[in-house]
matplotlib code that plots the C-alpha trace (Angstrom):
import matplotlib.pyplot as plt

x = [2.0, 5.4, 5.8, 8.9, 8.1, 10.3, 9.0, 6.6, 7.8, 6.5, 3.1, 2.0, 4.1, 2.9, -0.8, 0.0, 1.8, -1.2, -3.6, -1.4, -1.0, -4.8, -5.3, -3.3, 0.0, 3.4, 5.0, 8.7, 9.6, 12.8, 13.6, 16.6, 16.4, 15.1, 12.1, 11.3, 11.6, 9.1, 6.6, 6.7, 6.5, 3.4, 1.8, 2.4, 5.3, 8.7, 11.5, 14.4, 17.2, 18.8, 18.2, 18.1, 21.9, 22.2, 22.2, 23.0, 20.1, 17.7, 18.8, 18.4, 15.0, 13.7, 15.0, 13.0, 9.7, 7.0, 6.4, 8.2, 6.5, 8.8, 7.3, 10.3, 11.1, 12.6, 12.0, 14.2, 17.2, 19.7, 21.0, 17.7, 17.8, 21.2, 20.2, 17.0, 18.7, 21.0, 18.2, 16.0, 18.9, 19.6, 15.9, 15.2, 18.4, 17.4, 13.9, 13.0, 11.4, 7.6, 7.5, 5.7, 7.3, 5.0, 6.8, 5.5, 5.6, 3.8, 1.5, 4.3, 6.1, 3.6, 4.2, 1.8, -1.4, -2.8, -6.1, -6.4, -6.7, -3.7, -3.7, -1.0, -0.4, 1.1, 4.7, 7.3, 10.7, 12.9, 14.7, 11.5, 9.7, 9.4, 10.4, 13.0, 14.3, 10.8, 10.5, 13.8, 12.7, 9.5, 11.4, 13.8, 11.0, 9.0, 12.1, 12.8, 11.5, 11.7, 9.2, 5.7, 6.5, 3.7, 3.8, 1.3, 1.3, -0.3, -2.0, -1.8, -2.2, -4.2, -6.0, -5.1, -3.8, -0.8, 0.8, 4.0, 2.4, -0.7, 1.3, 3.6, 0.7, -0.9, 2.4, 3.0, -0.6, -0.2, 3.2, 2.7, -1.1, -1.3, -1.7, -0.5, -1.8, -0.6, -2.6, -6.3, -5.7, -8.0, -5.3, -6.8, -5.0, -6.1, -6.0, -6.4, -7.2, -4.3, -6.5, -7.9, -4.4, -3.4, -6.4, -5.0, -1.7, -3.5, -5.5, -2.5, -0.7, -3.6, -3.9, -0.5, -0.3, 3.2, 3.9, 0.9, 1.0, -2.0, -2.9, -4.4, -6.8, -10.3, -13.0, -12.4, -9.5, -9.7, -8.7, -5.7, -7.3, -10.0, -7.3, -5.6, -8.9, -9.6, -6.2, -6.7, -10.1, -8.4, -5.6, -7.3, -5.1, -5.9, -5.6, -3.5, -2.8, 0.8, 1.9, 4.2, 7.1, 6.3, 5.9, 9.2, 10.9, 9.3, 9.5, 12.0, 11.3, 8.4, 6.3, 6.0, 4.6, 1.9, 1.0, 0.7, -2.6, -2.5, -5.6, -5.3, -7.5, -7.7, -10.2, -7.6, -7.2, -10.9, -11.2, -8.3, -8.7, -12.2, -10.8, -13.4, -12.2, -14.6, -12.7, -13.8, -13.0, -10.0, -11.8, -14.1, -11.2, -9.4, -12.6, -14.0, -12.0, -8.6, -6.8, -9.0]
y = [46.3, 47.0, 50.8, 52.8, 56.3, 59.3, 61.9, 59.6, 61.1, 64.5, 66.0, 65.1, 61.9, 60.7, 60.9, 59.3, 56.4, 56.0, 55.8, 53.3, 51.0, 51.1, 50.1, 46.9, 47.9, 46.9, 50.2, 50.9, 54.4, 56.3, 57.4, 59.6, 59.6, 57.6, 59.9, 59.5, 55.7, 55.7, 57.9, 55.7, 52.5, 53.9, 54.3, 50.6, 51.1, 49.4, 51.9, 52.2, 54.0, 56.8, 60.2, 61.7, 61.9, 58.1, 57.2, 53.5, 53.1, 54.9, 52.8, 49.5, 50.5, 51.5, 48.3, 46.3, 48.2, 48.0, 51.8, 54.8, 57.9, 60.8, 63.2, 64.4, 68.1, 70.9, 74.2, 76.1, 73.9, 75.9, 72.7, 70.9, 71.2, 69.5, 66.9, 66.1, 65.7, 63.0, 61.3, 61.1, 59.8, 57.0, 56.0, 56.0, 54.1, 51.5, 50.9, 48.0, 48.5, 48.9, 50.4, 53.5, 56.7, 59.4, 62.7, 65.4, 68.8, 72.1, 74.7, 77.1, 75.9, 78.0, 81.7, 84.2, 83.7, 87.0, 85.4, 83.2, 79.5, 77.5, 73.9, 71.4, 72.7, 75.9, 76.1, 76.1, 77.7, 76.8, 80.1, 82.0, 79.6, 80.3, 76.6, 75.9, 72.6, 71.2, 71.9, 70.2, 67.3, 66.9, 66.7, 64.1, 61.8, 62.2, 61.5, 58.2, 55.9, 52.6, 53.6, 55.1, 58.5, 60.7, 64.2, 65.7, 69.5, 70.2, 73.4, 74.8, 71.6, 71.9, 69.7, 67.7, 70.9, 70.9, 73.0, 75.0, 78.2, 78.0, 77.0, 79.9, 82.4, 81.0, 81.2, 84.7, 85.8, 84.5, 86.1, 89.5, 89.9, 90.4, 88.3, 89.9, 89.9, 92.0, 94.8, 94.2, 90.4, 89.5, 87.2, 83.7, 80.6, 77.1, 74.5, 70.8, 68.8, 66.5, 63.4, 64.2, 64.6, 61.2, 59.7, 61.0, 59.3, 56.0, 56.4, 57.1, 54.1, 51.8, 53.0, 54.2, 56.2, 57.1, 60.8, 62.0, 65.4, 66.5, 69.5, 68.7, 71.4, 71.4, 73.9, 77.5, 79.6, 81.4, 85.1, 85.4, 88.1, 85.6, 83.1, 85.8, 86.7, 83.1, 82.7, 86.0, 84.8, 81.6, 83.3, 86.5, 88.6, 91.2, 90.7, 93.6, 94.8, 95.4, 97.2, 95.0, 97.2, 96.7, 93.0, 92.7, 94.6, 92.3, 89.0, 89.3, 87.1, 85.3, 88.5, 87.7, 84.2, 85.8, 88.2, 85.7, 84.6, 81.3, 79.3, 75.8, 73.8, 70.2, 68.8, 66.5, 64.6, 64.3, 63.1, 60.6, 59.1, 59.9, 62.0, 63.9, 65.8, 65.4, 67.0, 70.2, 73.5, 75.5, 78.3, 75.9, 73.8, 77.0, 78.3, 75.2, 72.1, 70.6, 73.9, 74.5]
z = [-52.1, -50.6, -50.3, -49.2, -48.0, -47.0, -44.7, -42.7, -39.4, -40.6, -41.2, -44.7, -45.0, -41.7, -42.7, -46.1, -44.3, -42.0, -44.9, -46.8, -43.7, -43.1, -46.8, -46.1, -47.8, -46.3, -45.6, -44.8, -43.8, -43.6, -40.0, -39.3, -35.5, -32.6, -32.3, -36.0, -35.6, -32.8, -34.8, -38.0, -36.0, -34.2, -37.6, -38.3, -40.7, -40.5, -39.8, -42.1, -40.3, -42.3, -43.8, -47.3, -47.4, -46.9, -50.6, -50.2, -47.7, -50.1, -53.1, -51.2, -49.7, -53.2, -54.7, -52.2, -52.9, -55.5, -55.1, -53.5, -52.1, -51.6, -49.0, -47.1, -47.4, -45.3, -47.1, -44.6, -45.2, -47.4, -49.0, -49.6, -53.3, -53.6, -51.0, -52.8, -56.2, -54.8, -52.9, -56.0, -58.1, -55.5, -55.2, -58.9, -59.7, -57.1, -58.3, -60.4, -63.8, -63.6, -60.1, -59.2, -57.8, -56.4, -55.9, -53.5, -55.1, -54.2, -55.8, -55.1, -58.2, -60.2, -60.9, -59.4, -61.4, -60.1, -59.3, -62.4, -61.7, -62.9, -64.1, -64.8, -68.4, -67.0, -68.1, -65.3, -65.4, -62.4, -62.8, -62.2, -59.9, -56.1, -55.6, -58.3, -56.9, -56.8, -60.5, -61.1, -58.9, -60.9, -64.1, -62.6, -61.6, -64.8, -67.0, -65.3, -68.1, -66.2, -63.5, -63.5, -62.2, -60.8, -59.3, -56.8, -56.6, -53.2, -52.3, -48.8, -46.7, -43.5, -41.0, -37.8, -36.4, -38.8, -41.6, -41.2, -42.5, -40.3, -37.2, -37.9, -38.2, -35.0, -33.1, -34.3, -33.4, -29.9, -29.5, -31.1, -31.0, -34.8, -37.9, -41.1, -44.6, -47.6, -49.1, -49.1, -48.6, -51.6, -53.1, -53.2, -51.8, -52.6, -49.9, -49.3, -46.1, -45.3, -45.2, -48.6, -49.9, -48.5, -50.3, -53.6, -53.0, -52.3, -55.5, -57.7, -56.2, -56.9, -60.5, -61.6, -64.8, -66.0, -66.5, -64.4, -62.8, -60.7, -58.6, -55.2, -54.1, -52.7, -53.6, -54.5, -53.3, -50.0, -49.8, -47.5, -45.5, -44.4, -43.4, -41.3, -39.7, -38.9, -37.3, -35.4, -34.1, -32.9, -31.1, -29.8, -32.1, -34.7, -38.5, -39.8, -43.4, -44.4, -47.5, -49.6, -48.5, -44.8, -45.4, -47.2, -44.3, -41.7, -43.6, -46.4, -49.4, -47.7, -48.2, -51.9, -50.9, -48.7, -51.5, -54.3, -55.8, -57.7, -57.1, -58.5, -60.8, -59.6, -62.1, -63.6, -60.3, -60.1, -63.7, -63.6, -60.1, -59.1, -56.3, -54.3, -51.2, -48.2, -45.4, -43.5, -45.2, -44.2, -42.4, -40.6, -39.4, -38.1, -36.4, -34.9, -35.9, -35.3, -34.6, -31.6]

ax = plt.figure().add_subplot(projection="3d")
ax.plot(x, y, z, "-o")
ax.set_aspect("equal")
plt.show()
């Protein structure tokens, strides 16, 4: 299968591209710099020079593929929502009828479930979602009637020493000597090993089902205090409790993300695609795995 992927020079997209190449697919990957080109070519993919703002490039690359995987994202970029909207339009417009488009979303599209597991039937309102442009991106892909659109809502991705959140906590612990959590830290976070996540992409591409939305999470949620304690043990720091007011003063809007509790039910992915996560658990990986 000819597959075009965005984000292959990054964390999740790179592992997905690696899995697809190993499965025998012909993978072309967007690369916006010389360094990105070197990274994707090292994975065995063909580099396609350009970025998400290069709409003609995206349209042409999608037109030459049987399937598209969109994994590129920069949550800190203030214009990411607008950039992604244009990129999705270009790729979807370029795709031939009957192709498959797999869109990378996040469990952060869900409202705070206050500890109750959420499944894919949970209504989403972009005006109230912590990641509004991801909700809009999901709708854009699923509304494209000429392709088999699928959405993966990934939990906290970890493994291979990666993850922006975990790397940020690790760096902060080493610099300040503390790793924060909010309140009693009992708020549960779902997580998924990056290799297990990549296996789900491969399964969806092999058995496309138009309109599919699946959560990607392994096992039960982990209390955030235990995550903070594992990072503290890794870095020689102390896990410290902050009130929500202290967290907001220190981290701004990100404090609400650390305080949320929305464990994810991934039974649909298991049922539809036979997906069975096998990677090491989050706490084990932090304590004695890839983060060491």
